[in-house]
C-alpha positions, 0 to 999 in steps of 0.5 A: 295805217299811220304806223305802216306809213311811218315804217315804210317811209322811215324804217321806224316802228312807232306806237302811241300815235296821237293826232295833234292838229292840222293847218293849211299847207302853202300848196293848192288843196294841201293840208298838214296833219300833226301827229306825235308818236313814241319810237319803239325800234328801228334805224332811220332809212329814208324812202326817197320817193316820199321824204327828202330827209329825216333825222334825230336832233338834240333839243339844244341843237335843232336845225332852223325850225318853222315859225311860231304858231305853226303846227310844226313849231308846236310839235317841236316845242311841245306846246300841245 
C-alpha cells in the first residue's frame, strides 16, 4: 500500500519502508505519519492532486525546514 502510494504520487520506486512516528497535524482530525524509505528507481513526477511539490535536496542546502521536535524535523535530521 505505502509503496504504491509513493509510486502514484511521485513516480518513485522505493523499498525498506519503515514507520518512524506520528504527531497531530494543525488541521482538525488530521495526523502526520512519518516513514523513511530507500529509493530504488525513478524520476520525480508530482501528482498535483496530491502534492504541491517534491524534490531532492543537498543536506548542506536545504530549504526552510519544520521546527525542532516535529516528526518532519526528526526525519530530515536523522534523529530516530
